[in-house]
C-alpha positions in Angstrom: 92.7 94.8 62.7 94.0 95.2 59.1 90.5 96.1 58.0 90.3 98.7 60.8 93.5 100.3 59.5 92.1 100.3 56.0 88.9 101.9 57.1 90.9 104.5 59.0 92.9 105.4 55.9 89.9 105.4 53.6 88.0 107.9 55.6 90.9 110.4 55.0 91.5 109.8 51.3 89.6 110.6 48.2 89.8 112.0 44.7 89.0 115.4 43.2 89.5 116.2 39.5 91.7 113.2 39.0 94.0 114.0 41.9 94.3 112.2 45.2 94.1 114.1 48.5 94.5 113.2 52.1 92.6 114.9 54.9 95.2 115.7 57.6 93.4 115.2 60.9 96.3 114.9 63.3 95.5 118.4 64.6 92.0 118.4 63.1 93.0 120.2 59.9 90.5 120.4 57.1 93.1 121.3 54.4 93.5 118.8 51.5 97.1 117.9 50.7 98.1 116.3 47.4 100.1 113.2 48.0 100.2 110.7 45.2 98.5 109.8 41.9 95.5 107.5 42.3 97.1 104.6 40.4 99.8 104.2 43.1 99.2 101.2 45.4 99.4 101.7 49.1 102.0 99.6 50.9 102.4 98.5 54.5 104.3 101.8 55.3 101.1 103.7 54.6 99.1 102.0 57.3 100.4 104.4 59.9 100.4 108.0 58.7 103.2 110.3 59.8 101.4 113.5 60.9 102.7 117.0 60.7 103.7 118.7 64.0 102.0 122.0 63.2 98.9 121.9 61.2 96.0 124.4 61.4 93.2 123.4 63.7 89.8 123.3 62.1 87.1 125.6 63.3 84.4 124.0 61.1 81.2 122.8 62.5 81.6 119.3 61.0 84.3 117.5 63.0 85.5 114.0 63.5 83.1 112.2 65.9 84.6 110.8 69.1 85.0 107.0 69.0 81.9 105.3 70.5 81.9 102.5 73.0 81.7 99.9 70.2 84.8 101.2 68.4 86.7 101.6 71.7 85.5 98.2 73.1 88.6 96.2 72.3 90.8 98.7 74.0 88.6 99.1 77.0 88.1 95.3 77.5 91.8 94.7 77.2 92.4 97.5 79.7 89.9 96.1 82.1 91.5 92.6 81.8 95.0 94.0 82.6 93.8 96.0 85.6 91.7 93.0 86.9 94.9 90.9 86.8 96.8 93.5 88.6 94.2 93.7 91.4 94.0 89.9 91.7 97.7 89.6 92.1 97.7 92.4 94.6 95.0 90.8 96.6 96.8 87.4 96.7 100.2 89.0 97.5 98.8 91.2 100.2 96.9 88.3 101.8 100.1 86.3 102.0 101.7 89.2 103.8 98.8 89.6 106.1 97.8 93.0 104.6 94.6 94.4 103.1 94.9 95.1 99.4 91.9 97.4 99.7 93.5 99.5 102.4 96.6 99.8 100.3 94.5 101.1 97.4 92.3 103.5 99.4 93.6 104.4 102.8 97.4 105.0 102.7 99.7 107.9 101.6 98.0 110.5 99.4 94.7 108.6 99.5 94.4 109.6 103.1 95.1 113.2 102.4 92.4 113.4 99.7 89.9 111.7 102.0 90.6 114.2 104.8 90.0 117.1 102.4 86.8 115.5 101.3 85.6 114.9 104.8 87.0 117.9 106.7 87.9 120.5 104.1 91.2 122.4 103.9 93.2 123.6 106.9 94.6 120.3 108.2 98.4 120.1 108.5 101.1 117.9 110.1 104.2 119.4 111.7 107.2 117.1 111.5 110.1 117.1 114.1 112.5 118.5 111.5 110.3 121.6 111.1 108.6 120.6 107.8 104.9 121.4 107.6 102.7 119.1 105.5 99.6 121.0 104.7 96.6 119.5 102.8 96.5 122.7 100.7 99.1 120.9 98.6 96.3 118.7 97.2 94.2 120.1 94.4 90.4 119.9 95.0 88.6 118.1 92.2 89.1 114.6 93.4 88.0 115.4 97.0 85.0 117.3 95.6 84.0 114.2 93.6 84.5 112.0 96.7 82.3 114.3 98.8 79.6 114.3 96.1 79.6 110.6 95.7 79.5 110.1 99.5 76.6 112.5 99.7 74.4 110.6 97.2 75.4 107.0 98.0 76.1 104.9 101.1 79.8 104.8 100.1 82.4 106.1 102.6 84.8 108.8 101.4 87.5 106.2 100.8 85.1 104.0 98.9 84.1 107.0 96.8 87.7 107.7 96.0 88.2 104.2 94.8 85.1 104.3 92.6 86.0 107.6 91.1 89.5 106.3 90.3 88.2 103.1 88.7 85.7 105.1 86.5 88.3 107.7 85.7 90.8 105.1 84.7 88.3 103.7 82.1 87.6 107.2 80.9 91.4 107.8 80.6 91.8 104.6 78.6 89.0 105.7 76.3 90.6 109.1 75.9 94.0 107.6 75.1 92.4 105.4 72.5 90.6 108.4 71.0 93.8 110.4 70.6 95.9 107.5 69.3 93.2 106.3 66.9 92.8 109.9 65.6 96.5 110.2 64.9 97.7 106.7 64.0 94.6 104.5 63.5 92.5 102.0 65.6 95.0 99.2 66.0 97.6 101.7 67.3 94.9 103.1 69.6 94.3 99.7 71.2 98.0 99.2 71.6 98.5 102.6 73.3 95.8 101.8 75.8 97.3 98.3 76.6 100.8 99.8 76.9 99.5 102.4 79.4 97.7 99.6 81.3 100.9 97.4 81.6 103.2 100.2 82.8 105.2 99.0 85.9 103.3 101.6 88.0 100.0 100.8 86.4 98.5 99.8 89.7 98.3 103.5 90.6 95.5 103.7 88.0 93.4 101.7 90.4 94.3 103.6 93.6 92.3 106.5 95.1 94.9 108.9 93.7 94.3 111.7 91.2 96.5 110.3 88.3 93.6 108.5 86.6 91.3 111.4 86.9 93.9 113.8 85.6 94.9 111.6 82.7 91.2 111.2 81.6 90.7 115.0 81.6 94.0 115.6 79.8 93.5 113.0 77.2 90.0 114.2 76.3 91.1 117.8 76.3 93.9 116.9 73.9 91.4 115.1 71.7 89.1 118.1 71.7 92.0 120.3 70.6 92.9 117.9 67.8 89.4 117.9 66.5 88.8 121.7 66.9 86.4 121.6 69.9 87.8 124.6 71.6 85.2 125.1 74.3 85.4 121.5 75.3 89.2 121.6 75.3 89.2 124.7 77.5 86.7 123.4 79.9 88.5 120.1 80.4 91.8 121.9 80.7 90.2 124.0 83.5 89.1 120.8 85.3 92.6 119.2 84.8 94.0 122.3 86.4 91.8 121.7 89.5 93.2 118.1 89.7 97.0 118.3 89.8 99.7 121.0 89.5 100.7 119.4 86.3 97.5 120.7 84.8 99.7 123.4 83.5 100.7 120.9 80.8 97.2 120.7 79.4 96.9 124.5 79.5 100.2 124.8 77.6 99.0 122.3 75.0 95.7 124.2 74.4 97.5 127.5 74.2 100.2 126.1 71.9 97.6 124.8 69.5 95.6 127.9 69.7 98.5 130.2 68.9 99.8 127.9 66.1 96.4 127.9 64.4 95.9 131.6 64.4 95.5 132.4 60.7 92.7 134.9 60.4 89.4 133.2 61.3 86.4 135.4 62.1 83.1 135.2 63.8 81.9 132.3 66.0 84.8 129.9 65.3 87.4 132.5 66.4 85.4 133.4 69.5 85.1 129.7 70.5 88.9 129.3 70.2 89.5 132.5 72.2 87.0 131.5 74.9 88.6 128.0 75.1 92.0 129.5 75.5 90.8 131.8 78.2 89.0 129.0 80.1 92.0 126.6 80.1 94.2 128.2 82.8 91.3 129.3 85.1 91.3 126.1 87.2 95.0 126.0 88.1 95.2 129.7 88.5 92.1 129.9 90.5 93.2 127.3 93.1 96.7 128.7 93.4 95.4 132.2 93.9 92.9 130.9 96.5 95.6 129.2 98.4 97.7 132.4 98.4 94.7 134.3 99.8 93.8 131.6 102.3 97.3 131.5 103.7 97.8 135.3 103.5 101.0 134.8 101.5 99.9 136.3 98.2 100.0 134.8 94.7 103.1 132.6 95.5 101.6 131.1 98.7 101.1 127.8 97.0 104.9 127.5 96.4 105.4 128.0 100.2 102.9 125.1 100.8 104.8 122.9 98.4 108.1 123.9 100.0 106.8 122.5 103.3 106.6 119.1 101.5 110.1 119.8 100.1 108.6 120.0 96.7 110.0 122.4 94.2 111.5 122.9 90.7 115.3 122.9 90.6 115.9 121.8 87.0 116.7 118.3 88.1 119.6 119.1 90.3 118.3 117.2 93.4 117.3 114.2 91.3 120.7 114.1 89.6 122.5 114.3 93.0 120.2 111.5 94.2 121.2 109.3 91.3 124.9 110.1 91.6 124.8 109.0 95.3 123.7 105.6 94.2 127.1 104.9 92.6 128.9 105.2 95.9 128.6 101.5 96.6 128.1 98.4 94.5 124.6 97.2 95.4 123.1 100.7 95.1 125.1 101.2 91.8 122.7 98.8 90.1 119.8 100.9 91.2 121.7 103.9 89.8 122.1 102.2 86.5 118.4 101.4 86.4 117.5 105.0 87.1 119.9 106.3 84.4 118.5 103.8 81.9 114.9 104.8 82.8 115.6 108.5 82.3 117.4 107.8 79.1 114.4 105.8 77.9 112.0 108.6 78.6 114.1 111.2 76.9 114.6 108.8 73.9 110.9 108.3 73.6 110.3 112.0 73.5 112.9 112.5 70.8 111.2 109.7 68.8 107.8 111.5 69.3 109.4 114.6 67.8 111.0 112.7 64.9 107.7 111.0 64.1 106.1 114.5 64.0 103.4 114.0 66.6 100.9 116.9 66.6 102.1 120.0 68.5 99.6 119.7 71.4 100.8 116.2 72.2 104.5 117.2 72.1 103.9 120.2 74.3 101.8 118.3 76.8 104.2 115.3 77.0 107.2 117.7 77.2 105.8 119.7 80.1 104.7 116.6 82.1 108.1 115.0 81.6 110.0 118.2 82.5 107.9 118.7 85.7 108.4 115.1 86.7 112.1 114.8 86.1 113.1 118.3 87.2 111.1 118.5 90.4 112.9 118.1 93.8 110.0 116.0 95.2 110.1 112.5 96.6 112.2 110.6 94.0 110.3 107.3 94.4 107.2 109.0 93.0 108.8 110.0 89.7 107.5 107.0 87.8 104.0 107.8 89.0 104.4 111.4 88.1 105.2 110.3 84.5 102.0 108.2 84.3 99.9 110.9 82.6 102.6 111.4 79.8 100.8 108.8 77.5 101.9 110.4 74.2 105.4 109.0 75.0 103.9 105.6 74.4 102.6 106.3 70.9 105.8 105.3 69.1 105.8 102.0 70.9 102.1 101.6 70.2 102.8 102.1 66.4 105.6 99.5 66.6 103.5 97.0 68.6 100.6 97.4 66.1 102.8 96.1 63.3 103.4 92.8 65.1 101.6 89.6 64.2 98.9 88.4 66.6 101.2 85.9 68.4 103.9 88.5 69.0 101.4 91.1 70.1 99.8 88.6 72.6 103.2 87.7 74.0 104.3 91.3 74.5 101.0 92.4 76.1 100.6 89.2 78.2 104.1 89.3 79.5 103.8 93.0 80.3 100.6 92.5 82.1 102.0 89.7 84.3 105.2 91.7 85.1 103.2 94.9 85.8 100.8 93.0 88.2 103.7 91.4 90.1 105.6 94.6 90.3 102.6 96.6 91.5 101.9 94.0 94.2 105.5 94.1 95.5 105.6 97.9 95.2 102.4 98.6 97.2 103.4 96.1 99.9 106.7 97.9 100.4 107.5 100.5 103.0 107.3 103.7 101.0 104.5 105.6 99.2 104.4 105.2 95.4 
């Protein structure tokens, strides 16, 4: 791995007229920055570059090539191994409890709603005794569209198609996370970022017929396209992310933030590509929200009414804070309250570290919006860890630290995390509530 890091550094350093320069690529900048005389020897601290938060985004035709399968192979193989372990433990645990692991992955909770949309279209709703109305209009359409397409061209059922889409999307997401982390911090950190994402306690969701894996794949590759100046690709992927989940707004915000921050006067085709990419980015989310408003006859804010029927909304975190506070009313539940407080503090601390380490602006904006929407929504509180799953830039400081460990320490951390994640996922899915 040390050689990979050296190669990463070497392709960004050079000499011109006796001076050293570094090509800052964290936001795909093509501006040479003087940093030290050529006689200075690089130390261990130079292995992981601290990027600048705001750097101009290149509009040049020559850009950094995306990492190929060979370069990403260690990350993808490690990811596949972790997820295979999680599925194996889930299968054994579910069998012991006389349940079907495959049913838990494909035909419960949100998976059923996506399947119904794929099979029957929109318009289905459930009216609860308390007056709440659960409408399938709350679920964005890209995953059901892909399920319907795969069902049409293969013998797979809609549920099977959702499972296949999620498995493939999870690999694409792992590849995209590697691409982003490799671009900013180097290949070893890229591998570590993918493995950390795989061993998250709620990592089993990556293998469910949910939309988290699909969304994370689109978001990661859109962010990579922003970092490398591929504006049309970034805008198109942001559009698709906006058709996948409401949090697609985070990808749109990242694209727009990078576009606005890089608006020194470019002219001609590069400027047009950037402008078109920025225009494309919000069309997916805006298009679906406006369609729901038209379909329900409630105008542009009709989607908010649909979400209100599920008791979903944005209250700045008041409902979640009250939920946590109620845990401290008795001793056993107080332990859960302490765990929730510690979890929220960890997420906030990781974001602060991301800012301190000067992550590129698009990553900070994206992670910030995902985190804010997850923590400040008044939705089902048990789903908050799952809602944070796409916020992979929060893992990059941990990935950099993990990349500095020796092989033995690295294996112990990842192996222990994989086992813990597999057991937790099996217990979690075999519980009574939806993830």
